[in-house]
C-alpha positions as a printed NumPy array, in Angstrom:
array([[-31.212,   9.007,  -5.646],
       [-27.417,   8.763,  -5.299],
       [-25.485,  11.22 ,  -7.446],
       [-22.907,   9.36 ,  -9.62 ],
       [-20.363,  12.063,  -8.733],
       [-20.804,  11.248,  -5.035],
       [-20.437,   7.537,  -5.758],
       [-17.214,   8.286,  -7.642],
       [-15.884,  10.311,  -4.704],
       [-16.442,   7.366,  -2.369],
       [-15.544,   4.487,  -4.664],
       [-12.433,   5.973,  -6.272],
       [-11.362,   8.45 ,  -3.61 ],
       [-11.726,   9.228,   0.074],
       [-15.226,  10.637,   0.017],
       [-16.598,  14.126,   0.529],
       [-16.141,  17.05 ,   0.533],
       [-14.243,  17.314,  -2.737],
       [-10.99 ,  19.204,  -2.936],
       [-10.636,  22.131,  -5.345],
       [-10.067,  20.746,  -8.811],
       [-11.16 ,  17.223,  -7.901],
       [-12.731,  15.401, -10.829],
       [-16.301,  14.159, -10.687],
       [-16.428,  12.009, -13.838],
       [-14.36 ,   9.04 , -15.018],
       [-12.811,  11.196, -17.736],
       [-11.785,  13.831, -15.185],
       [-10.364,  11.207, -12.829],
       [ -8.274,   9.704, -15.619],
       [ -7.089,  13.104, -16.817],
       [ -5.843,  13.97 , -13.324],
       [ -4.137,  10.598, -13.037],
       [ -2.338,  11.152, -16.337],
       [ -1.124,  14.562, -15.139],
       [  1.406,  15.648, -12.506],
       [  1.433,  14.041,  -9.065],
       [ -0.403,  16.725,  -7.093],
       [ -0.2  ,  14.938,  -3.744],
       [  3.547,  14.508,  -3.903],
       [  3.959,  18.137,  -4.915],
       [  1.937,  19.206,  -1.869],
       [  3.708,  16.863,   0.543],
       [  7.112,  15.675,  -0.776],
       [  8.49 ,  12.35 ,   0.412],
       [ 11.734,  11.899,   2.366],
       [ 14.533,  10.921,  -0.003],
       [ 15.591,   7.315,  -0.506],
       [ 19.192,   8.222,   0.411],
       [ 18.079,   9.607,   3.767],
       [ 16.04 ,   6.504,   4.533],
       [ 18.948,   4.207,   3.714],
       [ 21.464,   6.342,   5.622],
       [ 19.417,   6.259,   8.835],
       [ 18.771,   2.513,   8.531],
       [ 22.474,   1.881,   7.847],
       [ 23.557,   3.936,  10.86 ],
       [ 21.09 ,   2.142,  13.14 ],
       [ 22.227,  -1.289,  11.867],
       [ 25.898,  -0.414,  12.415],
       [ 25.286,   0.821,  15.953],
       [ 23.216,  -2.263,  16.713],
       [ 26.117,  -4.523,  15.675],
       [ 28.579,  -2.484,  17.728],
       [ 26.321,  -2.578,  20.777],
       [ 25.996,  -6.371,  20.56 ],
       [ 29.75 ,  -6.728,  20.422],
       [ 30.138,  -4.41 ,  23.423],
       [ 27.01 ,  -4.955,  25.549],
       [ 28.454,  -3.088,  28.496],
       [ 29.257,   0.089,  26.572],
       [ 26.565,   2.529,  27.701],
       [ 27.687,   5.249,  25.256],
       [ 27.163,   2.909,  22.311],
       [ 23.809,   1.829,  23.704],
       [ 22.701,   5.448,  23.962],
       [ 23.845,   6.158,  20.4  ],
       [ 21.892,   3.144,  19.204],
       [ 18.763,   4.368,  20.971],
       [ 19.152,   7.768,  19.345],
       [ 19.559,   6.144,  15.925],
       [ 16.428,   4.054,  16.47 ],
       [ 14.536,   7.187,  17.495],
       [ 15.619,   8.898,  14.271],
       [ 14.394,   5.947,  12.184],
       [ 11.095,   5.845,  14.085],
       [ 10.602,   9.587,  13.605],
       [ 11.18 ,   9.199,   9.868],
       [  8.685,   6.327,   9.655],
       [  6.153,   8.455,  11.556],
       [  6.736,  11.303,   9.108],
       [  6.169,   8.935,   6.18 ],
       [  2.829,   7.834,   7.659],
       [  1.622,  11.374,   8.258],
       [  2.693,  12.514,   4.788],
       [  0.842,   9.562,   3.251],
       [ -2.312,  10.536,   5.118],
       [ -1.83 ,  14.239,   4.317],
       [ -1.705,  13.48 ,   0.591],
       [ -4.896,  11.453,   0.897],
       [ -6.543,  14.388,   2.663],
       [ -5.385,  17.171,   0.348],
       [ -4.649,  15.814,  -3.121],
       [ -7.259,  16.749,  -5.754],
       [ -6.479,  13.524,  -7.642],
       [ -7.749,  11.135,  -4.973],
       [ -7.758,   8.233,  -7.4  ],
       [ -3.954,   8.407,  -7.539],
       [ -3.768,   8.208,  -3.755],
       [ -6.121,   5.236,  -3.666],
       [ -4.058,   3.506,  -6.335],
       [ -0.858,   4.144,  -4.397],
       [ -2.47 ,   2.385,  -1.448],
       [ -3.679,  -0.452,  -3.705],
       [ -0.221,  -1.113,  -5.159],
       [  1.422,  -0.767,  -1.752],
       [ -0.833,  -3.624,  -0.634],
       [ -0.096,  -5.624,  -3.79 ],
       [  3.649,  -5.331,  -3.124],
       [  3.386,  -5.666,   0.647],
       [  6.542,  -5.27 ,   2.695],
       [  6.849,  -5.145,   6.463],
       [  9.814,  -3.93 ,   8.516],
       [ 11.205,  -6.966,  10.311],
       [ 13.392,  -4.883,  12.616],
       [ 13.057,  -1.44 ,  14.134],
       [ 16.139,  -0.316,  12.219],
       [ 14.183,  -0.96 ,   8.985],
       [ 10.985,   0.84 ,   9.993],
       [ 11.213,   3.424,   7.185],
       [ 12.024,   0.991,   4.353],
       [  8.406,   0.014,   3.471],
       [  7.428,   3.67 ,   3.155],
       [ 10.431,   4.308,   0.922],
       [  9.385,   1.466,  -1.385],
       [  5.926,   2.999,  -1.752],
       [  7.205,   6.54 ,  -2.313],
       [ 10.12 ,   5.779,  -4.614],
       [  9.358,   2.456,  -6.348],
       [  5.569,   2.287,  -6.652],
       [  4.232,   5.829,  -6.665],
       [  6.169,   6.98 ,  -9.782],
       [  4.682,   4.08 , -11.799],
       [  1.059,   4.173, -10.614],
       [  0.022,   5.772, -13.903],
       [  2.848,   4.177, -15.875],
       [  3.804,   0.642, -16.818],
       [  3.535,  -2.435, -14.665],
       [  6.773,  -3.911, -15.98 ],
       [  8.644,  -0.856, -14.652],
       [  6.752,  -1.032, -11.35 ],
       [  7.532,  -4.726, -10.99 ],
       [ 11.245,  -4.149, -11.515],
       [ 11.309,  -1.244,  -9.064],
       [  9.369,  -3.117,  -6.372],
       [ 11.159,  -6.466,  -6.58 ],
       [ 14.621,  -4.888,  -6.624],
       [ 13.928,  -2.425,  -3.812],
       [ 15.903,  -3.037,  -0.586],
       [ 12.665,  -3.193,   1.423],
       [ 11.476,  -6.18 ,  -0.632],
       [ 14.862,  -7.919,  -0.659],
       [ 15.154,  -7.604,   3.125],
       [ 11.532,  -8.485,   3.904],
       [ 11.583, -11.703,   1.872],
       [ 15.084, -12.743,   2.958],
       [ 16.57 , -12.54 ,  -0.52 ],
       [ 19.882, -11.393,   0.965],
       [ 20.169, -14.814,   2.619],
       [ 19.645, -16.76 ,  -0.617],
       [ 22.706, -18.445,  -2.117],
       [ 22.864, -20.652,  -5.197],
       [ 23.554, -24.323,  -4.237],
       [ 26.416, -24.518,  -6.749],
       [ 27.642, -20.951,  -6.411],
       [ 31.142, -19.932,  -5.39 ],
       [ 29.805, -18.725,  -2.026],
       [ 28.206, -22.11 ,  -1.291],
       [ 31.271, -24.11 ,  -2.324],
       [ 33.612, -21.903,  -0.332],
       [ 31.534, -21.865,   2.831],
       [ 32.966, -23.43 ,   5.957],
       [ 30.736, -25.365,   8.282],
       [ 27.022, -25.113,   7.535],
       [ 26.564, -24.177,   3.896],
       [ 24.195, -21.279,   3.086],
       [ 21.083, -22.353,   1.221],
       [ 18.575, -21.287,  -1.388],
       [ 15.693, -19.123,  -0.154],
       [ 12.481, -19.312,  -2.19 ],
       [ 10.5  , -16.554,  -0.453],
       [ 10.92 , -13.822,  -3.058],
       [ 10.523, -16.239,  -5.978],
       [  7.28 , -17.652,  -4.572],
       [  5.699, -14.29 ,  -3.818],
       [  6.856, -12.903,  -7.153],
       [  4.954, -15.647,  -8.959],
       [  1.999, -16.208,  -6.619],
       [  1.227, -12.656,  -5.513],
       [  2.968, -10.086,  -7.679],
       [  2.359, -11.526, -11.154],
       [  0.612, -14.768, -12.157],
       [ -1.562, -15.338,  -9.104],
       [ -2.257, -18.474,  -7.096],
       [ -3.096, -21.529,  -9.215],
       [ -2.053, -19.974, -12.531],
       [ -0.438, -23.09 , -13.976],
       [  3.082, -22.946, -12.563],
       [  4.676, -25.611, -10.38 ],
       [  7.205, -25.978,  -7.613],
       [  9.923, -26.522, -10.205],
       [  9.202, -23.077, -11.639],
       [  9.417, -21.516,  -8.176],
       [ 12.74 , -23.21 ,  -7.459],
       [ 14.181, -22.254, -10.823],
       [ 13.056, -18.664, -10.268],
       [ 14.695, -18.719,  -6.838],
       [ 17.952, -19.901,  -8.402],
       [ 17.663, -17.206, -11.049],
       [ 17.268, -14.538,  -8.342],
       [ 20.38 , -15.613,  -6.437],
       [ 22.96 , -12.852,  -6.419],
       [ 20.355, -10.221,  -5.624],
       [ 21.203,  -8.676,  -2.281],
       [ 21.581,  -5.463,  -0.284],
       [ 24.983,  -3.822,   0.126],
       [ 26.459,  -2.169,   3.224],
       [ 25.028,   1.17 ,   2.114],
       [ 21.521,  -0.321,   2.158],
       [ 21.04 ,  -0.362,  -1.612],
       [ 20.317,  -3.171,  -4.065],
       [ 23.393,  -4.966,  -5.368],
       [ 24.187,  -8.046,  -7.465],
       [ 26.799, -10.416,  -6.028],
       [ 28.052, -12.824,  -8.717],
       [ 29.641, -15.133,  -6.166],
       [ 26.218, -15.976,  -4.713],
       [ 24.511, -16.54 ,  -8.074],
       [ 23.656, -20.041,  -9.248],
       [ 25.718, -20.748, -12.385],
       [ 24.094, -21.69 , -15.686],
       [ 20.696, -21.004, -17.17 ],
       [ 17.402, -21.478, -15.32 ],
       [ 14.217, -22.803, -16.919],
       [ 11.144, -20.892, -15.737],
       [  7.644, -21.339, -17.187],
       [  8.964, -22.889, -20.364],
       [ 11.718, -20.344, -21.024],
       [ 15.457, -20.425, -20.442],
       [ 17.182, -17.492, -18.752],
       [ 20.944, -17.44 , -18.968],
       [ 23.672, -14.844, -18.987],
       [ 25.694, -12.718, -16.637],
       [ 24.645, -10.272, -13.95 ],
       [ 21.204,  -8.717, -13.791],
       [ 20.227,  -9.249, -17.443],
       [ 18.49 , -12.64 , -17.042],
       [ 16.677, -11.492, -13.906],
       [ 15.34 ,  -8.376, -15.622],
       [ 14.311, -10.435, -18.661],
       [ 12.35 , -12.839, -16.458],
       [ 10.594,  -9.97 , -14.659],
       [  9.612,  -8.381, -17.969],
       [  8.288, -11.704, -19.269],
       [  6.244, -12.256, -16.112],
       [  4.721,  -8.778, -16.454],
       [  3.568,  -9.59 , -19.999],
       [  1.972, -12.959, -19.367],
       [ -1.832, -13.264, -19.838],
       [ -2.127, -14.77 , -16.354],
       [ -0.578, -11.637, -14.88 ],
       [ -2.953,  -9.431, -16.844],
       [ -5.968, -11.304, -15.489],
       [ -4.614, -11.42 , -11.955],
       [ -4.057,  -7.662, -11.849],
       [ -7.373,  -6.919, -13.547],
       [ -9.284,  -9.045, -11.078],
       [ -7.52 ,  -7.539,  -8.064],
       [ -8.339,  -4.018,  -9.233],
       [-11.971,  -4.874,  -9.928],
       [-12.342,  -6.621,  -6.565],
       [-10.743,  -3.712,  -4.722],
       [-12.774,  -0.933,  -6.319],
       [-16.083,  -2.524,  -7.335],
       [-17.139,  -5.816,  -5.756],
       [-15.826,  -8.991,  -4.203],
       [-17.224, -10.935,  -7.173],
       [-16.658,  -8.686, -10.206],
       [-18.056,  -9.282, -13.669],
       [-15.898, -11.786, -15.571],
       [-16.372,  -9.895, -18.839],
       [-14.976,  -6.742, -17.231],
       [-11.867,  -8.632, -16.138],
       [-11.425,  -9.897, -19.696],
       [-11.643,  -6.362, -21.104],
       [ -9.235,  -4.952, -18.546],
       [ -6.691,  -7.718, -19.161],
       [ -6.945,  -7.262, -22.921],
       [ -6.301,  -3.513, -22.599],
       [ -3.254,  -4.158, -20.431],
       [ -1.744,  -6.667, -22.848],
       [ -2.515,  -4.585, -25.934],
       [ -0.664,  -1.6  , -24.448],
       [  2.475,  -3.391, -23.255],
       [  1.614,  -3.384, -19.517],
       [  0.451,   0.258, -19.468],
       [ -1.849,   0.66 , -16.479],
       [ -3.908,   3.686, -17.562],
       [ -5.78 ,   1.742, -20.295],
       [ -6.754,  -0.873, -17.714],
       [ -7.985,   1.816, -15.306],
       [ -9.922,   3.404, -18.168],
       [-11.813,   0.166, -18.842],
       [-12.574,  -0.17 , -15.125],
       [-13.94 ,   3.367, -14.845],
       [-15.979,   3.044, -18.041],
       [-17.858,  -0.016, -16.803],
       [-21.506,   0.663, -15.851],
       [-20.854,  -0.752, -12.376],
       [-18.245,   1.939, -11.657],
       [-20.794,   4.637, -10.811],
       [-23.751,   2.44 ,  -9.893],
       [-25.29 ,   1.774,  -6.487],
       [-25.24 ,  -0.079,  -4.178],
       [-21.939,   0.483,  -2.38 ],
       [-20.714,  -3.076,  -1.871],
       [-17.202,  -2.608,  -0.523],
       [-16.318,  -1.804,   3.082],
       [-13.939,   1.027,   3.78 ],
       [-10.839,  -0.37 ,   5.395],
       [ -9.877,   1.313,   8.685],
       [ -7.19 ,   3.497,   7.091],
       [ -9.694,   4.664,   4.47 ],
       [-12.289,   5.244,   7.193],
       [ -9.95 ,   7.473,   9.196],
       [ -8.93 ,   9.56 ,   6.173],
       [-12.566,   9.901,   5.076],
       [-13.593,  10.943,   8.6  ],
       [-10.788,  13.485,   8.916],
       [-11.642,  14.909,   5.494],
       [-15.331,  15.188,   6.375],
       [-14.44 ,  16.942,   9.647],
       [-12.393,  19.527,   7.768],
       [ -8.959,  18.337,   8.921],
       [ -6.393,  18.991,   6.184],
       [ -2.824,  17.819,   5.791],
       [ -1.292,  20.797,   7.579],
       [ -3.55 ,  20.3  ,  10.589],
       [ -2.743,  16.602,  10.656],
       [  1.006,  17.208,  10.562],
       [  0.653,  19.755,  13.369],
       [ -0.981,  17.257,  15.745],
       [  1.005,  16.496,  18.908],
       [  2.668,  13.091,  18.934],
       [  0.342,  11.968,  21.722],
       [ -2.739,  12.735,  19.613],
       [ -1.27 ,  10.929,  16.587],
       [ -0.849,   7.881,  18.79 ],
       [ -4.277,   8.249,  20.391],
       [ -6.204,   9.281,  17.313],
       [ -4.535,   7.311,  14.513],
       [ -2.077,   4.576,  15.424],
       [ -3.954,   2.965,  18.316],
       [ -7.386,   3.168,  16.627],
       [ -5.939,   1.448,  13.554],
       [ -4.729,  -1.363,  15.793],
       [ -8.17 ,  -1.6  ,  17.417],
       [ -9.794,  -1.679,  13.961],
       [ -7.428,  -4.531,  12.912],
       [ -5.34 ,  -2.603,  10.389],
       [ -2.168,  -1.457,  12.171],
       [ -0.094,   0.805,   9.96 ],
       [  2.057,  -1.124,   7.449],
       [  1.934,  -4.396,   9.344],
       [ -0.321,  -6.895,   7.563],
       [  0.066, -10.47 ,   8.743],
       [  1.736, -11.706,   5.575],
       [  3.009, -10.761,   2.108],
       [ -0.5  , -11.218,   0.673],
       [ -1.504,  -7.913,   2.292],
       [ -4.875,  -6.945,   3.738],
       [ -8.114,  -8.868,   3.06 ],
       [-10.75 ,  -7.451,   0.732],
       [-14.028,  -8.974,   1.888],
       [-16.39 ,  -6.695,   3.804],
       [-16.906,  -9.292,   6.532],
       [-13.203,  -9.086,   7.391],
       [-13.653,  -5.425,   8.366],
       [-17.27 ,  -5.062,   9.457],
       [-16.922,  -7.199,  12.59 ],
       [-18.296,  -6.579,  16.088],
       [-14.848,  -5.567,  17.332],
       [-14.109,  -3.454,  14.271],
       [-17.452,  -1.668,  14.423],
       [-17.039,  -1.007,  18.135],
       [-13.651,   0.582,  17.443],
       [-15.093,   2.764,  14.671],
       [-17.992,   3.868,  16.854],
       [-15.633,   4.591,  19.724],
       [-13.47 ,   6.763,  17.452],
       [-16.532,   8.544,  16.051],
       [-17.75 ,   9.351,  19.56 ],
       [-14.444,  10.567,  21.019],
       [-12.028,  11.804,  18.343],
       [-14.008,  14.595,  16.606],
       [-14.36 ,  16.62 ,  19.808],
       [-10.612,  16.431,  20.428],
       [ -9.74 ,  17.266,  16.825],
       [-12.16 ,  20.21 ,  16.652],
       [-11.717,  22.052,  19.959],
       [-13.603,  25.025,  18.506],
       [-16.782,  23.006,  18.38 ],
       [-18.479,  20.327,  16.319],
       [-20.594,  21.11 ,  13.232],
       [-24.35 ,  20.907,  13.165],
       [-25.024,  17.183,  12.596],
       [-27.625,  17.791,   9.866],
       [-25.219,  19.956,   7.887],
       [-22.442,  17.473,   8.594],
       [-24.503,  14.663,   7.032],
       [-24.658,  16.706,   3.818],
       [-20.942,  17.522,   3.984],
       [-19.84 ,  13.953,   4.643],
       [-22.361,  12.008,   2.552],
       [-24.125,  14.292,   0.091],
       [-26.749,  12.381,  -1.839],
       [-25.661,   9.083,  -0.244],
       [-27.255,   9.899,   3.122],
       [-30.459,   7.891,   3.508],
       [-33.662,   9.243,   4.985],
       [-33.424,   6.946,   8.017],
       [-29.994,   8.323,   8.85 ],
       [-31.069,  11.919,   8.302],
       [-34.004,  11.406,  10.656],
       [-31.795,   9.834,  13.337],
       [-29.265,  12.651,  13.021],
       [-31.977,  15.292,  13.355],
       [-33.138,  13.671,  16.588],
       [-29.655,  13.323,  18.145],
       [-29.549,  14.779,  21.642],
       [-26.101,  16.347,  21.211],
       [-23.832,  17.408,  18.374],
       [-21.371,  14.776,  19.529],
       [-23.991,  12.046,  19.117],
       [-25.171,  13.375,  15.759],
       [-21.672,  13.579,  14.25 ],
       [-20.909,  10.098,  15.549],
       [-24.099,   8.763,  13.939],
       [-22.922,  10.013,  10.556],
       [-19.409,   8.587,  10.879],
       [-20.673,   5.236,  12.146],
       [-23.471,   4.943,   9.565],
       [-23.412,   2.167,   6.949],
       [-23.49 ,   4.841,   4.236],
       [-20.198,   6.294,   5.512],
       [-18.463,   2.952,   5.989],
       [-19.188,   1.646,   2.496],
       [-17.644,   2.574,  -0.804]])
């Protein structure tokens, strides 16, 4: 019979074994989430200023190189700048994984990953490779146990989002910049406005129309990124006058109307239901109970977009600690869970040679169809189990399970029968235990555990 504590470790964390101080009950999980950020304390994030400085330097050198294509010294400087940005992005990835491996409040780490997917950004150029990680560390992570209205502001106004969705190229049709332009006039870009409404807040089909999207796009004009790589408001690009979005007028100078619109979007009932459903789908089932979504949305609205009350309703639902395990672990979750079960901690991960990081993490994630921070679109990664448990995806997981543990544990693999207990606890079925006991080698037995349905579900 599955132990509810083991189900909690899989469903709301990265599996077994538990870290010291890791909660086993919903109350303990919530208490840890309401407390200090243990993962960030263990593995601090690179500062936002450093990220922007490296991106700015790489962009400047890229422009100089294009103006002087024959200047080999400039080309070499540009390559060095790109290497520095790439190294920082690699560090961000490893720190993210190290927190998932070591943090006693695994629910926080899972929620960071959830919100990073909700507010997906992708680096469009190599010079911007560290921007998505900075958005997660500095805009989303601080608000994971806070308020969604604050998270929404931080995410939408972050340079990574403004660059990814081309907001810097958006100019009001009647703005000073548009009227003063020579030749081809710059135009309005609706990317950020559309994703803000469709993905970040109300959800697809929530009763808004194209007119609302266009008005929101006009309202957002003026938002841009300055030469230092930070968010800035440029009045000359802003569409003059008030905009009418979802039945409300937003007028005024500067950032005030934009912030008011973001706050209103965060407080709409459609947003509450959209967020509640996404959380329930991610953690519980692809078709969650409608009554649970109603309760979660009501808690969110009653507490002025506070997220903890919504999480509390989710964790209190009978389905939270009940079998069966319906969700498939995504590849990134699978790798963290496997490393944790094998006894690899954050320090060991960060000490891996670059070649092993490429061989054991980056390339396997590509083979499993979840390359690091590069989903195909702003809607993020799919949720359905059939999107991950495919012939190709399973082959990649089995291949990793057969080859990687021996490389990661040069001192020898654990006894497969003991490893089944370590990795799965009460979730290991009798059929799996029998197969593991009959494995011809430790390599085969460990691989059986990591490739088992019990290990790949949560």
